[in-house]
VEXVEX-505071 format. One record per residue: residue number from 1; residue in three letters; x, y negated, z of N, C-alpha, C, CB in turn. Coordinates in Angstrom, 3 decimals, padded with zeros to 6 digits. Each point is the difference from the previous one (the first is absolute). Glycine has a CB too. Example, Ala and Ser with C-alpha at 12.3 -4.5 7.8 and 13.67 -1.06 7.14 Angstrom:
VEXVEX-505071
{seq 1 type ala n.px 013.190 n.py 005.690 n.pz 007.800 ca.px -000.890 ca.py -001.190 ca.pz 000.000 c.px 000.900 c.py -001.200 c.pz 000.000 cb.px -001.892 cb.py 001.173 cb.pz 001.246};
{seq 2 type ser n.px 001.542 n.py -002.223 n.pz -001.966 ca.px 000.820 ca.py -001.190 ca.pz 000.060 c.px -000.770 c.py -001.090 c.pz 000.730 cb.px 001.184 cb.py 000.628 cb.pz -002.145};
This chain:
VEXVEX-505071
{seq 1 type unk n.px -056.427 n.py 046.880 n.pz 006.996 ca.px 001.226 ca.py 000.760 ca.pz -000.162 c.px -000.318 c.py 001.456 c.pz -000.316 cb.px 001.183 cb.py -001.556 cb.pz 001.575};
{seq 2 type unk n.px -002.082 n.py 002.150 n.pz -000.787 ca.px -000.351 ca.py 001.402 ca.pz -000.209 c.px -000.691 c.py 000.177 c.pz -001.345 cb.px -000.211 cb.py 000.333 cb.pz 002.481};
{seq 3 type unk n.px -000.619 n.py -001.294 n.pz -002.891 ca.px -000.661 ca.py 000.086 ca.pz -001.301 c.px 001.016 c.py 000.018 c.pz -001.137 cb.px -001.984 cb.py -001.186 cb.pz 000.954};
{seq 4 type unk n.px 003.019 n.py 000.389 n.pz -000.840 ca.px 001.047 ca.py -000.034 ca.pz -001.025 c.px 000.675 c.py 001.364 c.pz -000.087 cb.px 000.372 cb.py -002.470 cb.pz 000.399};
{seq 5 type unk n.px -000.093 n.py 003.057 n.pz 000.750 ca.px 000.647 ca.py 001.312 ca.pz 000.025 c.px -000.912 c.py 001.052 c.pz -000.621 cb.px 001.283 cb.py -000.653 cb.pz 002.065};
{seq 6 type unk n.px -002.573 n.py 000.612 n.pz -001.710 ca.px -000.947 ca.py 000.966 ca.pz -000.577 c.px -000.052 c.py -000.128 c.pz -001.515 cb.px -001.354 cb.py -000.073 cb.pz 002.107};
{seq 7 type unk n.px 001.280 n.py -001.156 n.pz -002.582 ca.px -000.059 ca.py -000.219 ca.pz -001.442 c.px 001.269 c.py 000.496 c.pz -000.676 cb.px -001.486 cb.py -001.978 cb.pz 000.368};
{seq 8 type unk n.px 002.623 n.py 001.766 n.pz 000.274 ca.px 001.273 ca.py 000.472 ca.pz -000.555 c.px 000.015 c.py 001.515 c.pz -000.090 cb.px 001.166 cb.py -002.004 cb.pz 000.943};
{seq 9 type unk n.px -001.618 n.py 002.665 n.pz 000.125 ca.px -000.040 ca.py 001.463 ca.pz -000.016 c.px -000.965 c.py 000.521 c.pz -001.053 cb.px 000.572 cb.py 000.013 cb.pz 002.425};
{seq 10 type unk n.px -001.737 n.py -000.624 n.pz -002.526 ca.px -000.970 ca.py 000.434 ca.pz -000.999 c.px 000.528 c.py -000.218 c.pz -001.410 cb.px -001.848 cb.py -000.524 cb.pz 001.594};
{seq 11 type unk n.px 002.569 n.py -000.546 n.pz -001.793 ca.px 000.615 ca.py -000.243 ca.pz -001.310 c.px 001.013 c.py 001.091 c.pz -000.303 cb.px -000.336 cb.py -002.483 cb.pz 000.258};
{seq 12 type unk n.px 001.074 n.py 002.906 n.pz 000.757 ca.px 000.968 ca.py 001.088 ca.pz -000.176 c.px -000.681 c.py 001.300 c.pz -000.353 cb.px 001.509 cb.py -001.115 cb.pz 001.609};
{seq 13 type unk n.px -002.627 n.py 001.394 n.pz -000.959 ca.px -000.761 ca.py 001.218 ca.pz -000.319 c.px -000.504 c.py -000.073 c.pz -001.431 cb.px -000.684 cb.py 000.264 cb.pz 002.412};
{seq 14 type unk n.px 000.163 n.py -001.431 n.pz -002.793 ca.px -000.491 ca.py -000.175 ca.pz -001.365 c.px 001.113 c.py 000.197 c.pz -001.016 cb.px -001.732 cb.py -001.577 cb.pz 000.847};
{seq 15 type unk n.px 002.903 n.py 001.068 n.pz -000.551 ca.px 001.144 ca.py 000.169 ca.pz -000.902 c.px 000.386 c.py 001.465 c.pz -000.104 cb.px 000.813 cb.py -002.295 cb.pz 000.587};
{seq 16 type unk n.px -000.884 n.py 003.019 n.pz 000.521 ca.px 000.335 ca.py 001.425 ca.pz -000.022 c.px -000.990 c.py 000.775 c.pz -000.856 cb.px 001.016 cb.py -000.204 cb.pz 002.280};
{seq 17 type unk n.px -002.298 n.py -000.135 n.pz -002.172 ca.px -001.019 ca.py 000.685 ca.pz -000.787 c.px 000.184 c.py -000.306 c.pz -001.480 cb.px -001.594 cb.py -000.103 cb.pz 001.940};
{seq 18 type unk n.px 001.825 n.py -001.152 n.pz -002.263 ca.px 000.211 ca.py -000.382 ca.pz -001.401 c.px 001.214 c.py 000.721 c.pz -000.548 cb.px -001.041 cb.py -002.252 cb.pz 000.407};
{seq 19 type unk n.px 002.109 n.py 002.307 n.pz 000.378 ca.px 001.211 ca.py 000.676 ca.pz -000.436 c.px -000.281 c.py 001.473 c.pz -000.263 cb.px 001.392 cb.py -001.628 cb.pz 001.310};
{seq 20 type unk n.px -002.130 n.py 002.272 n.pz -000.432 ca.px -000.331 ca.py 001.417 ca.pz -000.170 c.px -000.797 c.py 000.196 c.pz -001.278 cb.px 000.003 cb.py 000.336 cb.pz 002.494};
{seq 21 type unk n.px -000.975 n.py -001.207 n.pz -002.738 ca.px -000.800 ca.py 000.102 ca.pz -001.221 c.px 000.869 c.py -000.173 c.pz -001.236 cb.px -001.990 cb.py -000.870 cb.pz 001.239};
{seq 22 type unk n.px 002.893 n.py -000.082 n.pz -001.183 ca.px 000.893 ca.py -000.213 ca.pz -001.145 c.px 000.905 c.py 001.204 c.pz -000.225 cb.px -000.056 cb.py -002.462 cb.pz 000.434};
{seq 23 type unk n.px 000.551 n.py 003.041 n.pz 000.647 ca.px 000.850 ca.py 001.192 ca.pz -000.122 c.px -000.799 c.py 001.138 c.pz -000.636 cb.px 001.353 cb.py -000.705 cb.pz 002.028};
{seq 24 type unk n.px -002.576 n.py 000.892 n.pz -001.551 ca.px -000.835 ca.py 001.063 ca.pz -000.560 c.px -000.266 c.py -000.245 c.pz -001.490 cb.px -001.067 cb.py 000.344 cb.pz 002.263};
{seq 25 type unk n.px 000.803 n.py -001.593 n.pz -002.626 ca.px -000.214 ca.py -000.331 ca.pz -001.415 c.px 001.246 c.py 000.282 c.pz -000.831 cb.px -001.650 cb.py -001.754 cb.pz 000.682};
{seq 26 type unk n.px 002.794 n.py 001.321 n.pz -000.154 ca.px 001.257 ca.py 000.207 ca.pz -000.727 c.px 000.295 c.py 001.484 c.pz -000.149 cb.px 000.872 cb.py -002.184 cb.pz 000.867};
{seq 27 type unk n.px -001.095 n.py 002.930 n.pz 000.204 ca.px 000.236 ca.py 001.441 ca.pz -000.082 c.px -000.981 c.py 000.655 c.pz -000.968 cb.px 000.862 cb.py -000.011 cb.pz 002.359};
{seq 28 type unk n.px -002.086 n.py -000.482 n.pz -002.387 ca.px -000.995 ca.py 000.514 ca.pz -000.956 c.px 000.473 c.py -000.208 c.pz -001.426 cb.px -001.838 cb.py -000.477 cb.pz 001.632};
{seq 29 type unk n.px 002.444 n.py -000.674 n.pz -001.885 ca.px 000.544 ca.py -000.278 ca.pz -001.332 c.px 001.122 c.py 000.982 c.pz -000.339 cb.px -000.604 cb.py -002.434 cb.pz 000.258};
{seq 30 type unk n.px 001.475 n.py 002.719 n.pz 000.712 ca.px 001.090 ca.py 000.952 ca.pz -000.232 c.px -000.540 c.py 001.406 c.pz -000.267 cb.px 001.493 cb.py -001.382 cb.pz 001.472};
{seq 31 type unk n.px -002.554 n.py 001.746 n.pz -000.759 ca.px -000.607 ca.py 001.318 ca.pz -000.230 c.px -000.567 c.py 000.063 c.pz -001.414 cb.px -000.549 cb.py 000.228 cb.pz 002.461};
{seq 32 type unk n.px -000.152 n.py -001.274 n.pz -002.878 ca.px -000.579 ca.py -000.042 ca.pz -001.352 c.px 001.080 c.py 000.082 c.pz -001.074 cb.px -001.901 cb.py -001.364 cb.pz 000.885};
{seq 33 type unk n.px 003.044 n.py 000.751 n.pz -000.601 ca.px 001.100 ca.py 000.003 ca.pz -000.965 c.px 000.807 c.py 001.294 c.pz 000.056 cb.px 000.109 cb.py -002.482 cb.pz 000.195};
{seq 34 type unk n.px -000.406 n.py 003.337 n.pz 000.787 ca.px 000.708 ca.py 001.262 ca.pz 000.132 c.px 001.349 c.py -000.119 c.pz 000.671 cb.px -001.173 cb.py 000.728 cb.pz -002.001};
{seq 35 type unk n.px 001.457 n.py -001.865 n.pz 002.587 ca.px 001.289 ca.py -000.209 ca.pz 000.664 c.px 000.028 c.py 000.643 c.pz 001.387 cb.px 000.272 cb.py -002.140 cb.pz -001.272};
{seq 36 type unk n.px -001.443 n.py 002.274 n.pz 001.908 ca.px -000.105 ca.py 000.568 ca.pz 001.338 c.px -001.203 c.py 000.937 c.pz 000.017 cb.px 001.069 cb.py -002.059 cb.pz 001.075};
{seq 37 type unk n.px -000.915 n.py 003.192 n.pz -000.401 ca.px -001.115 ca.py 000.928 ca.pz 000.159 c.px -000.988 c.py -000.588 c.pz 001.013 cb.px 001.490 cb.py 002.000 cb.pz -000.554};
{seq 38 type unk n.px -002.744 n.py -001.657 n.pz 000.413 ca.px -001.039 ca.py -000.527 ca.pz 000.890 c.px 000.297 c.py 000.346 c.pz 001.455 cb.px -001.675 cb.py 000.202 cb.pz -001.854};
{seq 39 type unk n.px 002.123 n.py 001.014 n.pz 002.106 ca.px 000.317 ca.py 000.418 ca.pz 001.371 c.px 001.166 c.py -000.818 c.pz 000.562 cb.px -000.825 cb.py 002.325 cb.pz -000.522};
{seq 40 type unk n.px 001.847 n.py -002.560 n.pz -000.297 ca.px 001.136 ca.py -000.815 ca.pz 000.438 c.px -000.441 c.py -001.442 c.pz 000.282 cb.px 001.559 cb.py 001.460 cb.pz -001.350};
{seq 41 type unk n.px -002.448 n.py -001.974 n.pz 000.513 ca.px -000.506 ca.py -001.362 ca.pz 000.196 c.px -000.748 c.py -000.105 c.pz 001.318 cb.px -000.171 cb.py -000.308 cb.pz -002.482};
{seq 42 type unk n.px -000.610 n.py 001.334 n.pz 002.810 ca.px -000.746 ca.py 000.002 ca.pz 001.254 c.px 000.971 c.py 000.004 c.pz 001.189 cb.px -001.922 cb.py 001.221 cb.pz -001.123};
{seq 43 type unk n.px 002.959 n.py -000.406 n.pz 001.037 ca.px 000.998 ca.py 000.076 ca.pz 001.082 c.px 000.720 c.py -001.339 c.pz 000.146 cb.px 000.308 cb.py 002.477 cb.pz -000.421};
{seq 44 type unk n.px 000.070 n.py -003.074 n.pz -000.695 ca.px 000.685 ca.py -001.299 ca.pz 000.036 c.px -000.909 c.py -001.054 c.pz 000.628 cb.px 001.336 cb.py 000.615 cb.pz -002.056};
{seq 45 type unk n.px -002.608 n.py -000.638 n.pz 001.655 ca.px -000.947 ca.py -000.985 ca.pz 000.547 c.px -000.164 c.py 000.186 c.pz 001.502 cb.px -001.206 cb.py -000.068 cb.pz -002.200};
{seq 46 type unk n.px 001.147 n.py 001.329 n.pz 002.644 ca.px -000.133 ca.py 000.269 ca.pz 001.438 c.px 001.231 c.py -000.491 c.pz 000.760 cb.px -001.442 cb.py 001.998 cb.pz -000.509};
{seq 47 type unk n.px 002.633 n.py -001.757 n.pz -000.054 ca.px 001.229 ca.py -000.445 ca.pz 000.656 c.px 000.059 c.py -001.521 c.pz 000.083 cb.px 001.168 cb.py 002.052 cb.pz -000.829};
{seq 48 type unk n.px -001.544 n.py -002.708 n.pz -000.249 ca.px 000.008 ca.py -001.466 ca.pz -000.001 c.px -001.009 c.py -000.539 c.pz 001.003 cb.px 000.703 cb.py -000.007 cb.pz -002.410};
{seq 49 type unk n.px -001.901 n.py 000.618 n.pz 002.448 ca.px -001.027 ca.py -000.440 ca.pz 000.948 c.px 000.466 c.py 000.216 c.pz 001.439 cb.px -001.789 cb.py 000.537 cb.pz -001.689};
{seq 50 type unk n.px 002.415 n.py 000.601 n.pz 001.962 ca.px 000.500 ca.py 000.282 ca.pz 001.346 c.px 001.080 c.py -001.001 c.pz 000.400 cb.px -000.529 cb.py 002.434 cb.pz -000.321};
{seq 51 type unk n.px 001.428 n.py -002.728 n.pz -000.598 ca.px 001.058 ca.py -000.983 ca.pz 000.281 c.px -000.617 c.py -001.373 c.pz 000.287 cb.px 001.612 cb.py 001.278 cb.pz -001.484};
{seq 52 type unk n.px -002.630 n.py -001.633 n.pz 000.709 ca.px -000.682 ca.py -001.277 ca.pz 000.228 c.px -000.652 c.py -000.048 c.pz 001.371 cb.px -000.398 cb.py -000.194 cb.pz -002.449};
{seq 53 type unk n.px -000.237 n.py 001.300 n.pz 002.858 ca.px -000.620 ca.py 000.051 ca.pz 001.332 c.px 001.059 c.py -000.128 c.pz 001.096 cb.px -001.852 cb.py 001.444 cb.pz -000.918};
{seq 54 type unk n.px 002.985 n.py -000.748 n.pz 000.737 ca.px 001.064 ca.py -000.078 ca.pz 000.995 c.px 000.520 c.py -001.433 c.pz 000.121 cb.px 000.629 cb.py 002.389 cb.pz -000.486};
{seq 55 type unk n.px -000.379 n.py -003.019 n.pz -000.645 ca.px 000.509 ca.py -001.371 ca.pz 000.020 c.px -001.010 c.py -000.949 c.pz 000.633 cb.px 001.351 cb.py 000.483 cb.pz -002.054};
{seq 56 type unk n.px -002.644 n.py -000.281 n.pz 001.751 ca.px -001.032 ca.py -000.851 ca.pz 000.582 c.px -000.071 c.py 000.211 c.pz 001.508 cb.px -001.296 cb.py 000.073 cb.pz -002.156};
{seq 57 type unk n.px 001.365 n.py 001.196 n.pz 002.601 ca.px -000.030 ca.py 000.287 ca.pz 001.436 c.px 001.194 c.py -000.627 c.pz 000.708 cb.px -001.214 cb.py 002.140 cb.pz -000.463};
{seq 58 type unk n.px 002.397 n.py -002.018 n.pz -000.136 ca.px 001.202 ca.py -000.596 ca.pz 000.592 c.px -000.134 c.py -001.516 c.pz 000.094 cb.px 001.379 cb.py 001.885 cb.pz -000.914};
{seq 59 type unk n.px -001.898 n.py -002.490 n.pz -000.160 ca.px -000.181 ca.py -001.437 ca.pz -000.001 c.px -001.008 c.py -000.413 c.pz 001.067 cb.px 000.557 cb.py -000.067 cb.pz -002.446};
{seq 60 type unk n.px -001.639 n.py 000.829 n.pz 002.579 ca.px -001.021 ca.py -000.315 ca.pz 000.995 c.px 000.568 c.py 000.088 c.pz 001.410 cb.px -001.765 cb.py 000.853 cb.pz -001.554};
{seq 61 type unk n.px 002.577 n.py 000.184 n.pz 001.813 ca.px 000.602 ca.py 000.144 ca.pz 001.323 c.px 000.976 c.py -001.136 c.pz 000.289 cb.px -000.261 cb.py 002.485 cb.pz -000.174};
{seq 62 type unk n.px 001.056 n.py -002.832 n.pz -000.814 ca.px 000.953 ca.py -001.090 ca.pz 000.171 c.px -000.734 c.py -001.313 c.pz 000.253 cb.px 001.641 cb.py 001.191 cb.pz -001.488};
{seq 63 type unk n.px -002.677 n.py -001.432 n.pz 000.704 ca.px -000.780 ca.py -001.221 ca.pz 000.171 c.px -000.663 c.py -000.032 c.pz 001.370 cb.px -000.393 cb.py -000.088 cb.pz -002.470};
{seq 64 type unk n.px -000.162 n.py 001.219 n.pz 002.890 ca.px -000.625 ca.py 000.077 ca.pz 001.320 c.px 000.989 c.py -000.307 c.pz 001.110 cb.px -001.592 cb.py 001.681 cb.pz -000.894};
{seq 65 type unk n.px 002.797 n.py -001.132 n.pz 000.771 ca.px 001.040 ca.py -000.255 ca.pz 001.013 c.px 000.391 c.py -001.473 c.pz 000.012 cb.px 000.857 cb.py 002.348 cb.pz -000.280};
{seq 66 type unk n.px -000.742 n.py -002.956 n.pz -000.896 ca.px 000.363 ca.py -001.420 ca.pz -000.072 c.px -001.095 c.py -000.869 c.pz 000.607 cb.px 001.354 cb.py 000.449 cb.pz -002.066};
{seq 67 type unk n.px -002.603 n.py -000.106 n.pz 001.799 ca.px -001.113 ca.py -000.773 ca.pz 000.560 c.px 000.003 c.py 000.116 c.pz 001.517 cb.px -001.358 cb.py 000.366 cb.pz -002.095};
{seq 68 type unk n.px 001.574 n.py 000.854 n.pz 002.595 ca.px 000.038 ca.py 000.201 ca.pz 001.446 c.px 001.147 c.py -000.795 c.pz 000.622 cb.px -001.002 cb.py 002.292 cb.pz -000.288};
{seq 69 type unk n.px 002.157 n.py -002.250 n.pz -000.361 ca.px 001.158 ca.py -000.758 ca.pz 000.481 c.px -000.301 c.py -001.490 c.pz 000.015 cb.px 001.533 cb.py 001.770 cb.pz -000.890};
{seq 70 type unk n.px -002.165 n.py -002.260 n.pz -000.162 ca.px -000.332 ca.py -001.419 ca.pz -000.088 c.px -000.988 c.py -000.400 c.pz 001.088 cb.px 000.413 cb.py 000.072 cb.pz -002.465};
{seq 71 type unk n.px -001.459 n.py 000.729 n.pz 002.655 ca.px -000.994 ca.py -000.354 ca.pz 001.007 c.px 000.583 c.py 000.080 c.pz 001.403 cb.px -001.801 cb.py 000.831 cb.pz -001.515};
{seq 72 type unk n.px 002.680 n.py 000.151 n.pz 001.765 ca.px 000.636 ca.py 000.081 ca.pz 001.320 c.px 000.898 c.py -001.205 c.pz 000.229 cb.px -000.084 cb.py 002.507 cb.pz -000.092};
{seq 73 type unk n.px 000.833 n.py -002.891 n.pz -000.937 ca.px 000.884 ca.py -001.164 ca.pz 000.113 c.px -000.822 c.py -001.259 c.pz 000.237 cb.px 001.691 cb.py 001.102 cb.pz -001.507};
{seq 74 type unk n.px -002.757 n.py -001.275 n.pz 000.732 ca.px -000.857 ca.py -001.173 ca.pz 000.154 c.px -000.636 c.py -000.008 c.pz 001.377 cb.px -000.447 cb.py -000.024 cb.pz -002.465};
{seq 75 type unk n.px 000.038 n.py 001.197 n.pz 002.924 ca.px -000.623 ca.py 000.105 ca.pz 001.305 c.px 000.988 c.py -000.408 c.pz 001.097 cb.px -001.499 cb.py 001.836 cb.pz -000.860};
{seq 76 type unk n.px 002.743 n.py -001.400 n.pz 000.746 ca.px 001.011 ca.py -000.359 ca.pz 001.003 c.px 000.252 c.py -001.504 c.pz -000.015 cb.px 001.068 cb.py 002.270 cb.pz -000.240};
{seq 77 type unk n.px -000.983 n.py -002.857 n.pz -000.946 ca.px 000.204 ca.py -001.447 ca.pz -000.097 c.px -001.192 c.py -000.745 c.pz 000.593 cb.px 001.410 cb.py 000.322 cb.pz -002.061};
{seq 78 type unk n.px -002.600 n.py 000.145 n.pz 001.756 ca.px -001.211 ca.py -000.640 ca.pz 000.512 c.px -000.046 c.py 000.087 c.pz 001.519 cb.px -001.210 cb.py 000.561 cb.pz -002.128};
{seq 79 type unk n.px 001.533 n.py 000.597 n.pz 002.679 ca.px -000.005 ca.py 000.165 ca.pz 001.457 c.px 001.012 c.py -000.940 c.pz 000.655 cb.px -000.702 cb.py 002.402 cb.pz -000.276};
{seq 80 type unk n.px 001.875 n.py -002.512 n.pz -000.323 ca.px 001.022 ca.py -000.896 ca.pz 000.552 c.px -000.472 c.py -001.451 c.pz -000.053 cb.px 001.802 cb.py 001.607 cb.pz -000.714};
{seq 81 type unk n.px -002.428 n.py -001.972 n.pz -000.389 ca.px -000.503 ca.py -001.370 ca.pz -000.149 c.px -001.092 c.py -000.274 c.pz 001.037 cb.px 000.544 cb.py 000.043 cb.pz -002.474};
{seq 82 type unk n.px -001.438 n.py 000.900 n.pz 002.664 ca.px -001.082 ca.py -000.162 ca.pz 000.984 c.px 000.586 c.py -000.122 c.pz 001.405 cb.px -001.579 cb.py 001.316 cb.pz -001.474};
{seq 83 type unk n.px 002.574 n.py -000.497 n.pz 001.780 ca.px 000.625 ca.py -000.065 ca.pz 001.329 c.px 000.626 c.py -001.374 c.pz 000.237 cb.px 000.446 cb.py 002.479 cb.pz -000.087};
{seq 84 type unk n.px 000.201 n.py -003.023 n.pz -000.927 ca.px 000.602 ca.py -001.333 ca.pz 000.107 c.px -001.073 c.py -001.051 c.pz 000.249 cb.px 001.867 cb.py 000.707 cb.pz -001.524};
{seq 85 type unk n.px -002.953 n.py -000.626 n.pz 000.765 ca.px -001.090 ca.py -000.963 ca.pz 000.175 c.px -000.646 c.py 000.124 c.pz 001.381 cb.px -000.413 cb.py 000.073 cb.pz -002.469};
{seq 86 type unk n.px 000.237 n.py 001.157 n.pz 002.946 ca.px -000.583 ca.py 000.196 ca.pz 001.330 c.px 000.889 c.py -000.615 c.pz 001.084 cb.px -001.101 cb.py 002.116 cb.pz -000.809};
{seq 87 type unk n.px 002.397 n.py -001.969 n.pz 000.668 ca.px 000.918 ca.py -000.588 ca.pz 000.976 c.px -000.100 c.py -001.530 c.pz -000.015 cb.px 001.550 cb.py 001.975 cb.pz -000.274};
{seq 88 type unk n.px -001.623 n.py -002.541 n.pz -000.918 ca.px -000.138 ca.py -001.453 ca.pz -000.099 c.px -001.301 c.py -000.466 c.pz 000.653 cb.px 001.347 cb.py 000.021 cb.pz -002.126};
{seq 89 type unk n.px -002.409 n.py 000.741 n.pz 001.943 ca.px -001.290 ca.py -000.352 ca.pz 000.608 c.px 000.102 c.py 000.069 c.pz 001.522 cb.px -001.227 cb.py 000.871 cb.pz -002.031};
{seq 90 type unk n.px 001.879 n.py 000.159 n.pz 002.562 ca.px 000.181 ca.py 000.126 ca.pz 001.451 c.px 000.751 c.py -001.212 c.pz 000.563 cb.px 000.013 cb.py 002.515 cb.pz -000.225};
{seq 91 type unk n.px 001.036 n.py -002.924 n.pz -000.466 ca.px 000.785 ca.py -001.156 ca.pz 000.448 c.px -000.871 c.py -001.254 c.pz -000.007 cb.px 002.119 cb.py 001.051 cb.pz -000.895};
{seq 92 type unk n.px -002.868 n.py -001.260 n.pz -000.186 ca.px -000.866 ca.py -001.182 ca.pz -000.082 c.px -001.094 c.py 000.032 c.pz 001.059 cb.px 000.465 cb.py -000.134 cb.pz -002.447};
{seq 93 type unk n.px -001.073 n.py 001.299 n.pz 002.672 ca.px -001.040 ca.py 000.115 ca.pz 001.026 c.px 000.574 c.py -000.285 c.pz 001.384 cb.px -001.212 cb.py 001.687 cb.pz -001.415};
{seq 94 type unk n.px 002.407 n.py -001.208 n.pz 001.640 ca.px 000.656 ca.py -000.246 ca.pz 001.289 c.px 000.237 c.py -001.490 c.pz 000.195 cb.px 001.099 cb.py 002.260 cb.pz -000.105};
{seq 95 type unk n.px -000.656 n.py -002.926 n.pz -000.959 ca.px 000.234 ca.py -001.441 ca.pz 000.095 c.px -001.305 c.py -000.757 c.pz 000.239 cb.px 001.985 cb.py 000.244 cb.pz -001.512};
{seq 96 type unk n.px -003.068 n.py 000.196 n.pz 000.882 ca.px -001.297 ca.py -000.654 ca.pz 000.197 c.px -000.541 c.py 000.246 c.pz 001.412 cb.px -000.470 cb.py 000.256 cb.pz -002.455};
{seq 97 type unk n.px 000.679 n.py 000.935 n.pz 002.954 ca.px -000.495 ca.py 000.338 ca.pz 001.353 c.px 000.806 c.py -000.692 c.pz 001.091 cb.px -000.763 cb.py 002.209 cb.pz -000.871};
{seq 98 type unk n.px 002.018 n.py -002.475 n.pz 000.627 ca.px 000.891 ca.py -000.626 ca.pz 000.984 c.px 000.690 c.py -001.204 c.pz -000.625 cb.px 000.361 cb.py 002.218 cb.pz 001.148};
{seq 99 type unk n.px -001.107 n.py -003.276 n.pz -001.396 ca.px 000.632 ca.py -001.165 ca.pz -000.653 c.px 001.053 c.py -000.592 c.pz 000.940 cb.px -002.127 cb.py -000.497 cb.pz -001.323};
{seq 100 type unk n.px 003.191 n.py -000.009 n.pz 000.738 ca.px 001.044 ca.py -000.622 ca.pz 000.847 c.px -000.553 c.py -001.265 c.pz 000.646 cb.px 001.835 cb.py 000.930 cb.pz -001.484};
{seq 101 type unk n.px -001.459 n.py -001.143 n.pz 002.712 ca.px -000.452 ca.py -001.210 ca.pz 000.686 c.px 000.998 c.py -001.120 c.pz -000.253 cb.px -001.169 cb.py 001.371 cb.pz 001.778};
{seq 102 type unk n.px 000.618 n.py -002.586 n.pz -001.885 ca.px 000.865 ca.py -001.143 ca.pz -000.230 c.px 000.474 c.py -000.517 c.pz 001.343 cb.px -001.203 cb.py -000.594 cb.pz -002.144};
{seq 103 type unk n.px 002.377 n.py 000.066 n.pz 002.157 ca.px 000.527 ca.py -000.529 ca.pz 001.245 c.px -000.843 c.py -001.181 c.pz 000.441 cb.px 002.318 cb.py 000.773 cb.pz -000.594};
{seq 104 type unk n.px -002.602 n.py -000.820 n.pz 001.874 ca.px -000.816 ca.py -001.067 ca.pz 000.557 c.px -001.455 c.py 000.384 c.pz 000.090 cb.px 001.598 cb.py -001.628 cb.pz -000.909};
{seq 105 type unk n.px -002.014 n.py 002.743 n.pz 000.335 ca.px -001.384 ca.py 000.460 ca.pz 000.107 c.px -000.087 c.py 001.033 c.pz 001.091 cb.px -000.425 cb.py -000.454 cb.pz -002.430};
{seq 106 type unk n.px -000.740 n.py 000.514 n.pz 003.125 ca.px -000.134 ca.py 000.969 ca.pz 001.097 c.px -000.066 c.py 001.420 c.pz -000.463 cb.px -001.143 cb.py -001.717 cb.pz 001.264};
């Protein structure tokens, strides 16, 4: 489960890097064509990169909270299940330790 999450996060990081590279390439093309000044392109690239980092951080925090919620929920279910099984074992052990006597036996 954790490996899947790690791979998903790494894929997201890779997508962010590829996107940044593509943005830089596209802005480079605009600079070459004279549509955008080099300084403006740099500012735009920085803003896009910052927005990408913010979105990635928000996604990471949300994912972390969901994972924590899931593990806490699973842990509570597991504890309840274990408690039920322990009670059943106590009942069975009690029955084995004190078997009912049949009528007519000493």
